[in-house]
N, C-alpha and C positions, 0 to 999 in steps of 0.2 A: 106649406112648410117652405122657410126660407132656405136661402143658401147657406146662411152661418149655422141654421140649426142643423141642416145635413152636414157640414163639417164639423160641428161638435159632436156630432152622433158617429161620425166617421173618425174623429179622433180618439173617441173614447173607446171604440172598436179596436183600434190599432194598438192604444195605450193598454186595453185589457189583454190582447194578443200577445203584446211584449212580454207584460207582466208574467202570463201564464207561461210564456217560451224561458223567460228568465227563470221562472221558478223550476221548470223540467231542467235548463242546465244547470242550476244550483245543486237540485238533487243527483244529479249525475257525476256532479264534481264530489259532492260527499261520498257518494259510492264509489268513486275512483280513490279518494283518499283513505276511505277505510279499507278498499282493497290493496291498496299501497303499503298501509299499516299493517296489515295482514301479511303480505309478502315480507316486509323489514322485519316483523316479529319472527316468522318462519326461517330467514335468512339468519338473523342472529342466533336462533336455537340452533341451527345446522353448524353454524360457525362454532358456537359453544362446544357442540358435541365433537367436531374434528379436532377442535383445540385439545380436548380431554383424551381423543383417542391417539393424538401425538405424542400428548405426554404419557399415556399408558403404554405407548410403544417404545418411546424411549427409556422408560424405567423397566420394562423388560429387556431391552437391549443391554442397560447397564448390569442389571441382576445376570443374565447369561455371560456378559464379559466377566463378571468377577468369579461366577462359578467356574467359567473355563480356565481363568488365571489359575484361582486356587486348585483345582484338579491337576493343571500342568504343572505347578509348582511341588506338588504332592509327588508326581510322577517321577520329576527331576531330582527329588530328595531322596526317592529309593535307590538311586544309582550314586548318589555320592559319596557314601562312606569310601575312604581312601582303599585302593587296591579292589573294590567291589567288582568294577568293570573288568579290569586285567584278570582277576582270577577266574570270573565267569567265561571269558573268552579264552584264557589257558585250558580250562576244564572242558572248553566246546560246548557249554551251557548258555551261551547266547540264546535269547528267544528269537524266534523267526522274525518278528517285528516288534518294534518298540513305538507306541504310539505316545510321542512326546507333544506333536503338534495337535492340537483337537480336531476332531473330526467337522466341527462347527467354524473351523477357520474363517471362512468368508464373512459369515455373517457376524462373527465377533469383530472382525475388522471394519466391516461396514457400520456396525454400532459405534465403535471408535472413531472413525470418521465423523459422525456426528457429536462427539466431544470435542474434538479438534483433529486438524490434519498430523499436528506433530505426534500427538497421542496414537493415532492410527499408525503413522510410520515407524515409532519405536516399539509398537506392538509386533507389526510386522517383522521388523528387526529380529525381535526376539524369537519369533517362530522360524526366521532364516537360520538362526542360530540352531534352533533344535534340530531342522532339517539336516543341516551339516554334520551334527552329532550323529544322528541316526544313520547318516551315509557312512560315516568311519566306523560304526559299529556294525553296519551290514557288511562293511570289507573286513573287519575282523572275524565275523562270522563265517565268512566265504574263505577266508585264507586257510590254508592247510597247515596245520600244526606241525607235522612232520618238517615242514619246508620254511617255517619262520619260527623264530625262536622267542623266546620270554621277553626278551628286550623289545619286539616288534609290539606285541601285545602292551607292554608297558608304555612304551614311547604314543601308540595310537589311541589307549584309553586314556593318556593324559591330555591329548588332543581334545578328544572328545568331551571329557570333564571341564576342559578349559571354555568350551564351547558352551557348555551347560551352566557353568557359572556365568557365563555373559548373559545368557537367557535369562537366569533366575534374577541376577541384577535387575534387567530391564523389565521383567514382568512384576518385580516388588515395586518398582517405581510405577510403573502403569497402575499397579492396585492401589499404592498411595495417591495416585494422580485421579484417579476415579474418584475416590471418596473425596479429595479435595474438590473436584469439580462439583460433586453433587452438592456439597456443603456451600461451595460458593452461588451455585445456581439457585439454591434455596433462599440465600439472602438478596439476592439482587431483583 
């Protein structure tokens, strides 16, 4: 066998080995591409699920905000009739505790913060007005009726009602804003 024949056989063997190696590499690349595609599909599905969960959480937060604002407005309106607070104080009939601020205040404000910082600040301000009114009512409840006169109760109840009015106005504005925000968010 001649040197050329050996060279041809050797080159044929090398070419065969190279083709076989290239085929294995191509198959490995296809498998990697398939695995990457499966990972991308899974990641996309996970992101879609997370996005839906975030939207659901935001919607629950808005629902809780509206419900809390509505129930707070109803509690304020119970004490709005002129003279009701002063009369109850004069008669010693003020309740031990008036829960004008919702028990879930922190969650409501955190949900409001997701709407906007200004919205959360206005809502927190309304709750501050309510706390101030509750402090005044607590002071009236603790006052000794024999030591203070009707004027004291009239004056202090007027201050509490003024704070309740400010709180009510802010809460009504917040309620309108949450509906405007919901409508605007749905159109963008």
